[in-house]
DOLOSE-859708 format. One record per residue (C-alpha): chain; residue in one letter; residue number from 1; x, y, z. Coordinates in nm, 2 decimals, decimal comma, always signed. Example, Ala and Ser with C-alpha at 12.3 -4.5 7.8 and 13.67 -1.06 7.14 Angstrom:
2
+-------+------+-----+--------+--------+--------+
: kette : rest :  nr :      X :      Y :      Z :
+-------+------+-----+--------+--------+--------+
:     A :    A :   1 :  +1,23 :  -0,45 :  +0,78 :
:     A :    S :   2 :  +1,37 :  -0,11 :  +0,71 :
+-------+------+-----+--------+--------+--------+
END
This chain:
301
+-------+------+-----+--------+--------+--------+
: kette : rest :  nr :      X :      Y :      Z :
+-------+------+-----+--------+--------+--------+
:     A :    M :   1 :  -2,40 :  +5,63 :  -6,51 :
:     A :    E :   2 :  -2,54 :  +5,73 :  -6,17 :
:     A :    F :   3 :  -2,68 :  +5,37 :  -6,14 :
:     A :    I :   4 :  -2,33 :  +5,23 :  -6,17 :
:     A :    I :   5 :  -2,20 :  +5,47 :  -5,91 :
:     A :    I :   6 :  -2,47 :  +5,37 :  -5,67 :
:     A :    I :   7 :  -2,40 :  +5,00 :  -5,72 :
:     A :    A :   8 :  -2,03 :  +5,06 :  -5,67 :
:     A :    L :   9 :  -2,10 :  +5,25 :  -5,35 :
:     A :    V :  10 :  -2,33 :  +4,98 :  -5,22 :
:     A :    L :  11 :  -2,08 :  +4,72 :  -5,30 :
:     A :    F :  12 :  -1,80 :  +4,92 :  -5,13 :
:     A :    V :  13 :  -2,01 :  +4,96 :  -4,82 :
:     A :    F :  14 :  -2,10 :  +4,60 :  -4,82 :
:     A :    L :  15 :  -1,74 :  +4,49 :  -4,85 :
:     A :    L :  16 :  -1,63 :  +4,74 :  -4,58 :
:     A :    V :  17 :  -1,89 :  +4,61 :  -4,34 :
:     A :    I :  18 :  -1,80 :  +4,25 :  -4,41 :
:     A :    S :  19 :  -1,43 :  +4,32 :  -4,36 :
:     A :    N :  20 :  -1,50 :  +4,47 :  -4,02 :
:     A :    I :  21 :  -1,70 :  +4,18 :  -3,89 :
:     A :    K :  22 :  -1,47 :  +3,99 :  -3,66 :
:     A :    I :  23 :  -1,51 :  +3,65 :  -3,50 :
:     A :    V :  24 :  -1,30 :  +3,58 :  -3,19 :
:     A :    P :  25 :  -1,23 :  +3,21 :  -3,15 :
:     A :    Q :  26 :  -1,25 :  +3,01 :  -2,83 :
:     A :    A :  27 :  -0,97 :  +3,07 :  -2,57 :
:     A :    H :  28 :  -0,87 :  +3,39 :  -2,74 :
:     A :    A :  29 :  -0,92 :  +3,77 :  -2,68 :
:     A :    F :  30 :  -0,88 :  +4,08 :  -2,90 :
:     A :    V :  31 :  -0,76 :  +4,40 :  -2,75 :
:     A :    I :  32 :  -0,94 :  +4,69 :  -2,93 :
:     A :    E :  33 :  -0,81 :  +5,05 :  -2,96 :
:     A :    R :  34 :  -1,03 :  +5,34 :  -3,07 :
:     A :    L :  35 :  -0,85 :  +5,64 :  -3,21 :
:     A :    G :  36 :  -0,53 :  +5,51 :  -3,06 :
:     A :    A :  37 :  -0,65 :  +5,45 :  -2,70 :
:     A :    Y :  38 :  -0,76 :  +5,13 :  -2,54 :
:     A :    H :  39 :  -1,13 :  +5,08 :  -2,59 :
:     A :    A :  40 :  -1,23 :  +4,72 :  -2,51 :
:     A :    T :  41 :  -1,13 :  +4,36 :  -2,49 :
:     A :    W :  42 :  -1,34 :  +4,13 :  -2,71 :
:     A :    G :  43 :  -1,41 :  +3,78 :  -2,59 :
:     A :    T :  44 :  -1,52 :  +3,47 :  -2,79 :
:     A :    G :  45 :  -1,80 :  +3,55 :  -3,04 :
:     A :    L :  46 :  -1,90 :  +3,79 :  -3,33 :
:     A :    H :  47 :  -1,80 :  +4,15 :  -3,31 :
:     A :    L :  48 :  -1,82 :  +4,46 :  -3,55 :
:     A :    K :  49 :  -1,54 :  +4,70 :  -3,57 :
:     A :    I :  50 :  -1,59 :  +5,06 :  -3,68 :
:     A :    P :  51 :  -1,39 :  +5,12 :  -3,99 :
:     A :    F :  52 :  -1,10 :  +5,37 :  -3,97 :
:     A :    I :  53 :  -1,17 :  +5,43 :  -3,60 :
:     A :    D :  54 :  -1,13 :  +5,10 :  -3,42 :
:     A :    R :  55 :  -0,83 :  +4,87 :  -3,47 :
:     A :    I :  56 :  -0,72 :  +4,54 :  -3,32 :
:     A :    A :  57 :  -0,42 :  +4,62 :  -3,11 :
:     A :    K :  58 :  -0,33 :  +4,27 :  -3,01 :
:     A :    K :  59 :  -0,47 :  +3,91 :  -3,05 :
:     A :    V :  60 :  -0,41 :  +3,72 :  -2,73 :
:     A :    S :  61 :  -0,42 :  +3,35 :  -2,67 :
:     A :    L :  62 :  -0,56 :  +3,25 :  -2,33 :
:     A :    K :  63 :  -0,44 :  +2,89 :  -2,34 :
:     A :    E :  64 :  -0,16 :  +2,77 :  -2,11 :
:     A :    Q :  65 :  +0,17 :  +2,82 :  -2,29 :
:     A :    V :  66 :  +0,52 :  +2,68 :  -2,25 :
:     A :    V :  67 :  +0,85 :  +2,86 :  -2,30 :
:     A :    D :  68 :  +1,18 :  +2,68 :  -2,29 :
:     A :    F :  69 :  +1,46 :  +2,92 :  -2,19 :
:     A :    P :  70 :  +1,83 :  +2,84 :  -2,30 :
:     A :    P :  71 :  +2,08 :  +2,73 :  -2,03 :
:     A :    Q :  72 :  +2,20 :  +3,00 :  -1,79 :
:     A :    P :  73 :  +2,53 :  +3,00 :  -1,61 :
:     A :    V :  74 :  +2,49 :  +3,00 :  -1,23 :
:     A :    I :  75 :  +2,74 :  +2,98 :  -0,95 :
:     A :    T :  76 :  +2,67 :  +2,78 :  -0,63 :
:     A :    R :  77 :  +2,78 :  +2,89 :  -0,28 :
:     A :    D :  78 :  +3,08 :  +2,66 :  -0,30 :
:     A :    N :  79 :  +3,20 :  +2,83 :  -0,63 :
:     A :    V :  80 :  +3,09 :  +2,56 :  -0,88 :
:     A :    T :  81 :  +2,97 :  +2,70 :  -1,21 :
:     A :    M :  82 :  +2,68 :  +2,51 :  -1,37 :
:     A :    Q :  83 :  +2,45 :  +2,55 :  -1,67 :
:     A :    I :  84 :  +2,08 :  +2,53 :  -1,59 :
:     A :    D :  85 :  +1,79 :  +2,56 :  -1,84 :
:     A :    T :  86 :  +1,44 :  +2,62 :  -1,72 :
:     A :    V :  87 :  +1,09 :  +2,56 :  -1,86 :
:     A :    V :  88 :  +0,81 :  +2,80 :  -1,76 :
:     A :    Y :  89 :  +0,44 :  +2,72 :  -1,79 :
:     A :    Y :  90 :  +0,22 :  +3,03 :  -1,79 :
:     A :    E :  91 :  -0,11 :  +3,17 :  -1,91 :
:     A :    I :  92 :  -0,24 :  +3,52 :  -1,98 :
:     A :    T :  93 :  -0,51 :  +3,63 :  -1,74 :
:     A :    D :  94 :  -0,55 :  +3,99 :  -1,84 :
:     A :    P :  95 :  -0,51 :  +4,07 :  -2,21 :
:     A :    K :  96 :  -0,51 :  +4,45 :  -2,14 :
:     A :    L :  97 :  -0,22 :  +4,43 :  -1,89 :
:     A :    Y :  98 :  -0,04 :  +4,18 :  -2,12 :
:     A :    T :  99 :  -0,07 :  +4,43 :  -2,41 :
:     A :    Y : 100 :  +0,03 :  +4,75 :  -2,22 :
:     A :    G : 101 :  +0,20 :  +4,62 :  -1,91 :
:     A :    V : 102 :  +0,55 :  +4,54 :  -2,04 :
:     A :    E : 103 :  +0,74 :  +4,55 :  -2,37 :
:     A :    R : 104 :  +0,82 :  +4,20 :  -2,49 :
:     A :    P : 105 :  +0,68 :  +4,00 :  -2,20 :
:     A :    L : 106 :  +0,86 :  +3,68 :  -2,28 :
:     A :    S : 107 :  +1,19 :  +3,85 :  -2,28 :
:     A :    A : 108 :  +1,11 :  +4,01 :  -1,95 :
:     A :    I : 109 :  +1,01 :  +3,66 :  -1,80 :
:     A :    E : 110 :  +1,33 :  +3,51 :  -1,93 :
:     A :    N : 111 :  +1,55 :  +3,78 :  -1,77 :
:     A :    L : 112 :  +1,35 :  +3,76 :  -1,44 :
:     A :    T : 113 :  +1,39 :  +3,38 :  -1,44 :
:     A :    A : 114 :  +1,76 :  +3,40 :  -1,49 :
:     A :    T : 115 :  +1,81 :  +3,66 :  -1,21 :
:     A :    T : 116 :  +1,59 :  +3,46 :  -0,97 :
:     A :    L : 117 :  +1,77 :  +3,14 :  -1,05 :
:     A :    R : 118 :  +2,11 :  +3,29 :  -0,98 :
:     A :    N : 119 :  +1,99 :  +3,43 :  -0,65 :
:     A :    I : 120 :  +1,85 :  +3,10 :  -0,54 :
:     A :    I : 121 :  +2,14 :  +2,88 :  -0,65 :
:     A :    G : 122 :  +2,39 :  +3,12 :  -0,50 :
:     A :    D : 123 :  +2,26 :  +3,03 :  -0,16 :
:     A :    L : 124 :  +2,29 :  +2,65 :  -0,22 :
:     A :    E : 125 :  +2,59 :  +2,42 :  -0,24 :
:     A :    L : 126 :  +2,63 :  +2,18 :  -0,53 :
:     A :    D : 127 :  +2,49 :  +1,88 :  -0,35 :
:     A :    N : 128 :  +2,18 :  +2,07 :  -0,24 :
:     A :    T : 129 :  +2,13 :  +2,20 :  -0,59 :
:     A :    L : 130 :  +2,13 :  +1,85 :  -0,74 :
:     A :    T : 131 :  +1,89 :  +1,72 :  -0,47 :
:     A :    S : 132 :  +1,65 :  +2,01 :  -0,43 :
:     A :    R : 133 :  +1,49 :  +2,05 :  -0,76 :
:     A :    D : 134 :  +1,14 :  +2,07 :  -0,63 :
:     A :    T : 135 :  +1,23 :  +2,33 :  -0,37 :
:     A :    I : 136 :  +1,41 :  +2,55 :  -0,63 :
:     A :    N : 137 :  +1,11 :  +2,51 :  -0,87 :
:     A :    D : 138 :  +0,86 :  +2,63 :  -0,61 :
:     A :    K : 139 :  +1,07 :  +2,93 :  -0,51 :
:     A :    I : 140 :  +1,12 :  +3,04 :  -0,87 :
:     A :    R : 141 :  +0,75 :  +3,00 :  -0,94 :
:     A :    I : 142 :  +0,64 :  +3,21 :  -0,64 :
:     A :    I : 143 :  +0,88 :  +3,49 :  -0,73 :
:     A :    L : 144 :  +0,78 :  +3,49 :  -1,10 :
:     A :    D : 145 :  +0,41 :  +3,47 :  -1,02 :
:     A :    E : 146 :  +0,42 :  +3,78 :  -0,80 :
:     A :    A : 147 :  +0,63 :  +3,98 :  -1,05 :
:     A :    T : 148 :  +0,42 :  +3,90 :  -1,35 :
:     A :    D : 149 :  +0,08 :  +3,98 :  -1,19 :
:     A :    A : 150 :  +0,14 :  +4,34 :  -1,31 :
:     A :    W : 151 :  +0,18 :  +4,21 :  -1,67 :
:     A :    G : 152 :  -0,14 :  +4,01 :  -1,68 :
:     A :    I : 153 :  +0,05 :  +3,68 :  -1,66 :
:     A :    K : 154 :  +0,01 :  +3,39 :  -1,42 :
:     A :    V : 155 :  +0,30 :  +3,16 :  -1,38 :
:     A :    I : 156 :  +0,16 :  +2,81 :  -1,33 :
:     A :    R : 157 :  +0,48 :  +2,61 :  -1,27 :
:     A :    V : 158 :  +0,85 :  +2,62 :  -1,33 :
:     A :    E : 159 :  +1,07 :  +2,32 :  -1,40 :
:     A :    L : 160 :  +1,45 :  +2,29 :  -1,41 :
:     A :    K : 161 :  +1,50 :  +2,09 :  -1,72 :
:     A :    N : 162 :  +1,88 :  +2,02 :  -1,70 :
:     A :    I : 163 :  +2,14 :  +2,08 :  -1,44 :
:     A :    L : 164 :  +2,49 :  +2,05 :  -1,60 :
:     A :    P : 165 :  +2,78 :  +2,07 :  -1,36 :
:     A :    P : 166 :  +3,14 :  +2,11 :  -1,48 :
:     A :    R : 167 :  +3,29 :  +1,82 :  -1,68 :
:     A :    E : 168 :  +3,52 :  +1,69 :  -1,41 :
:     A :    I : 169 :  +3,23 :  +1,68 :  -1,16 :
:     A :    Q : 170 :  +3,02 :  +1,50 :  -1,42 :
:     A :    D : 171 :  +3,29 :  +1,24 :  -1,46 :
:     A :    A : 172 :  +3,32 :  +1,20 :  -1,08 :
:     A :    M : 173 :  +2,94 :  +1,16 :  -1,06 :
:     A :    E : 174 :  +2,94 :  +0,90 :  -1,34 :
:     A :    K : 175 :  +3,21 :  +0,70 :  -1,16 :
:     A :    Q : 176 :  +3,02 :  +0,72 :  -0,84 :
:     A :    M : 177 :  +2,70 :  +0,61 :  -1,01 :
:     A :    K : 178 :  +2,89 :  +0,33 :  -1,18 :
:     A :    A : 179 :  +3,03 :  +0,21 :  -0,85 :
:     A :    E : 180 :  +2,69 :  +0,22 :  -0,69 :
:     A :    R : 181 :  +2,54 :  +0,01 :  -0,98 :
:     A :    E : 182 :  +2,82 :  -0,24 :  -0,94 :
:     A :    R : 183 :  +2,76 :  -0,25 :  -0,56 :
:     A :    R : 184 :  +2,39 :  -0,32 :  -0,61 :
:     A :    A : 185 :  +2,47 :  -0,58 :  -0,87 :
:     A :    R : 186 :  +2,70 :  -0,76 :  -0,63 :
:     A :    I : 187 :  +2,44 :  -0,74 :  -0,36 :
:     A :    L : 188 :  +2,18 :  -0,89 :  -0,60 :
:     A :    D : 189 :  +2,43 :  -1,17 :  -0,70 :
:     A :    A : 190 :  +2,50 :  -1,24 :  -0,33 :
:     A :    E : 191 :  +2,13 :  -1,26 :  -0,25 :
:     A :    G : 192 :  +2,08 :  -1,49 :  -0,55 :
:     A :    E : 193 :  +2,36 :  -1,72 :  -0,44 :
:     A :    K : 194 :  +2,23 :  -1,72 :  -0,08 :
:     A :    R : 195 :  +1,88 :  -1,80 :  -0,21 :
:     A :    S : 196 :  +2,02 :  -2,08 :  -0,43 :
:     A :    Q : 197 :  +2,22 :  -2,23 :  -0,13 :
:     A :    I : 198 :  +1,90 :  -2,21 :  +0,08 :
:     A :    L : 199 :  +1,70 :  -2,39 :  -0,18 :
:     A :    V : 200 :  +1,97 :  -2,66 :  -0,22 :
:     A :    A : 201 :  +1,98 :  -2,71 :  +0,16 :
:     A :    E : 202 :  +1,61 :  -2,73 :  +0,18 :
:     A :    G : 203 :  +1,61 :  -2,99 :  -0,10 :
:     A :    L : 204 :  +1,87 :  -3,20 :  +0,08 :
:     A :    K : 205 :  +1,67 :  -3,17 :  +0,40 :
:     A :    E : 206 :  +1,35 :  -3,28 :  +0,23 :
:     A :    S : 207 :  +1,54 :  -3,57 :  +0,06 :
:     A :    T : 208 :  +1,68 :  -3,68 :  +0,40 :
:     A :    I : 209 :  +1,34 :  -3,66 :  +0,56 :
:     A :    L : 210 :  +1,19 :  -3,86 :  +0,28 :
:     A :    K : 211 :  +1,46 :  -4,13 :  +0,30 :
:     A :    A : 212 :  +1,42 :  -4,15 :  +0,68 :
:     A :    D : 213 :  +1,04 :  -4,18 :  +0,64 :
:     A :    A : 214 :  +1,09 :  -4,45 :  +0,38 :
:     A :    V : 215 :  +1,32 :  -4,65 :  +0,62 :
:     A :    K : 216 :  +1,08 :  -4,59 :  +0,90 :
:     A :    E : 217 :  +0,79 :  -4,71 :  +0,69 :
:     A :    S : 218 :  +0,99 :  -5,02 :  +0,58 :
:     A :    K : 219 :  +1,08 :  -5,11 :  +0,94 :
:     A :    I : 220 :  +0,72 :  -5,06 :  +1,05 :
:     A :    R : 221 :  +0,59 :  -5,28 :  +0,77 :
:     A :    E : 222 :  +0,86 :  -5,55 :  +0,84 :
:     A :    A : 223 :  +0,77 :  -5,54 :  +1,21 :
:     A :    E : 224 :  +0,40 :  -5,57 :  +1,13 :
:     A :    G : 225 :  +0,48 :  -5,87 :  +0,90 :
:     A :    E : 226 :  +0,68 :  -6,04 :  +1,17 :
:     A :    A : 227 :  +0,40 :  -5,97 :  +1,43 :
:     A :    Q : 228 :  +0,14 :  -6,11 :  +1,19 :
:     A :    A : 229 :  +0,36 :  -6,42 :  +1,13 :
:     A :    I : 230 :  +0,39 :  -6,47 :  +1,51 :
:     A :    L : 231 :  +0,02 :  -6,43 :  +1,55 :
:     A :    A : 232 :  -0,04 :  -6,68 :  +1,27 :
:     A :    V : 233 :  +0,19 :  -6,94 :  +1,43 :
:     A :    Q : 234 :  +0,03 :  -6,88 :  +1,77 :
:     A :    Q : 235 :  -0,31 :  -6,90 :  +1,62 :
:     A :    A : 236 :  -0,22 :  -7,23 :  +1,45 :
:     A :    Y : 237 :  -0,09 :  -7,37 :  +1,78 :
:     A :    A : 238 :  -0,40 :  -7,26 :  +1,95 :
:     A :    D : 239 :  -0,62 :  -7,41 :  +1,68 :
:     A :    A : 240 :  -0,42 :  -7,74 :  +1,71 :
:     A :    L : 241 :  -0,47 :  -7,75 :  +2,08 :
:     A :    K : 242 :  -0,83 :  -7,67 :  +2,04 :
:     A :    M : 243 :  -0,88 :  -7,95 :  +1,79 :
:     A :    L : 244 :  -0,68 :  -8,18 :  +2,01 :
:     A :    N : 245 :  -0,89 :  -8,10 :  +2,31 :
:     A :    E : 246 :  -1,21 :  -8,15 :  +2,11 :
:     A :    A : 247 :  -1,08 :  -8,49 :  +1,99 :
:     A :    A : 248 :  -1,04 :  -8,61 :  +2,36 :
:     A :    P : 249 :  -0,71 :  -8,79 :  +2,31 :
:     A :    T : 250 :  -0,62 :  -9,10 :  +2,51 :
:     A :    D : 251 :  -0,31 :  -9,12 :  +2,74 :
:     A :    K : 252 :  -0,13 :  -9,32 :  +2,47 :
:     A :    V : 253 :  -0,18 :  -9,05 :  +2,21 :
:     A :    I : 254 :  -0,06 :  -8,79 :  +2,45 :
:     A :    A : 255 :  +0,24 :  -9,00 :  +2,53 :
:     A :    L : 256 :  +0,31 :  -9,05 :  +2,16 :
:     A :    K : 257 :  +0,29 :  -8,67 :  +2,10 :
:     A :    S : 258 :  +0,53 :  -8,62 :  +2,39 :
:     A :    L : 259 :  +0,78 :  -8,85 :  +2,23 :
:     A :    E : 260 :  +0,75 :  -8,66 :  +1,91 :
:     A :    S : 261 :  +0,82 :  -8,34 :  +2,09 :
:     A :    L : 262 :  +1,11 :  -8,50 :  +2,27 :
:     A :    Q : 263 :  +1,26 :  -8,61 :  +1,94 :
:     A :    K : 264 :  +1,24 :  -8,25 :  +1,81 :
:     A :    V : 265 :  +1,41 :  -8,13 :  +2,12 :
:     A :    A : 266 :  +1,69 :  -8,39 :  +2,09 :
:     A :    D : 267 :  +1,75 :  -8,28 :  +1,73 :
:     A :    G : 268 :  +1,86 :  -7,94 :  +1,86 :
:     A :    K : 269 :  +2,21 :  -7,83 :  +1,97 :
:     A :    A : 270 :  +2,14 :  -7,85 :  +2,35 :
:     A :    T : 271 :  +2,39 :  -8,05 :  +2,54 :
:     A :    K : 272 :  +2,15 :  -8,14 :  +2,83 :
:     A :    I : 273 :  +1,79 :  -8,26 :  +2,81 :
:     A :    F : 274 :  +1,56 :  -8,28 :  +3,11 :
:     A :    I : 275 :  +1,30 :  -8,56 :  +3,07 :
:     A :    P : 276 :  +0,99 :  -8,54 :  +3,28 :
:     A :    S : 277 :  +0,95 :  -8,84 :  +3,52 :
:     A :    E : 278 :  +0,62 :  -8,96 :  +3,36 :
:     A :    L : 279 :  +0,80 :  -9,00 :  +3,03 :
:     A :    Q : 280 :  +1,10 :  -9,19 :  +3,16 :
:     A :    G : 281 :  +0,90 :  -9,52 :  +3,18 :
:     A :    L : 282 :  +0,77 :  -9,48 :  +2,84 :
:     A :    A : 283 :  +1,12 :  -9,41 :  +2,71 :
:     A :    T : 284 :  +1,26 :  -9,72 :  +2,88 :
:     A :    M : 285 :  +0,98 :  -9,94 :  +2,73 :
:     A :    A : 286 :  +1,07 :  -9,79 :  +2,38 :
:     A :    T : 287 :  +1,43 :  -9,88 :  +2,43 :
:     A :    T : 288 :  +1,35 : -10,24 :  +2,53 :
:     A :    V : 289 :  +1,13 : -10,29 :  +2,23 :
:     A :    K : 290 :  +1,41 : -10,16 :  +2,01 :
:     A :    E : 291 :  +1,66 : -10,41 :  +2,15 :
:     A :    V : 292 :  +1,42 : -10,70 :  +2,11 :
:     A :    F : 293 :  +1,37 : -10,62 :  +1,74 :
:     A :    S : 294 :  +1,74 : -10,58 :  +1,70 :
:     A :    T : 295 :  +1,81 : -10,93 :  +1,86 :
:     A :    D : 296 :  +1,55 : -11,11 :  +1,65 :
:     A :    T : 297 :  +1,68 : -10,98 :  +1,33 :
:     A :    P : 298 :  +1,92 : -11,23 :  +1,17 :
:     A :    K : 299 :  +2,26 : -11,11 :  +1,07 :
:     A :    A : 300 :  +2,37 : -11,13 :  +0,72 :
:     A :    E : 301 :  +2,62 : -11,40 :  +0,62 :
+-------+------+-----+--------+--------+--------+
END
């Protein structure tokens, strides 16, 4: 009987020790209280808790966290009511202050964010609110970061998620944006048309240049052909004269050639012909011979 009791006690102690061995995971911290008072903050690793004396007051995540707050009504300086929702990125830097610094830290951050947002937007007009998101984000972050230091929280950044002006202003903005899109579309169409006309004009210009170049080339080739033909004729005359000179023609041959040339001249349309004096005698002799032959030839009965 005593043996069983001893075994039961040993088993109880063993289970009690095992149940009080705690492992803190990475990027977490445990806040430990001893007899109701803060005792220590456990970091990552293996820890042993004293049964019935120590207790884990809070398990804290040290990761960066995101909280999305619902839209808050705010009024601009020009009395326009808008709905703005914010997103806050934060991390816990001191688990002890986070545990004991403020009751319900997220609710405190939400209320502080809403109050800060109203104060900042209240100094801006609608147009500035819509175009100054980065400035508003920085101002809210600085104010929240200073206020939450006492709570062991560091605010990393704040983003305005949506800015919703009244419905009538939204409609006016949509119309304005639509008009701007249409204006840009017309500009793009005009630029496209202008570009098209430029391309057509350039095409016509290139076509005209090509045609002019073709006509020019044709005339050049025609002139070159005529020049080559003239050169060929002149060369033929020169070769004929050269051959004639080399043949040493007699006076009679020269006279005969002169008569042939005279005949070609007479076949033209000229009304007057000037005959060199040295050829006149030869022409008279040729006429006399022609008359003699004409007289001797009997007439037909």
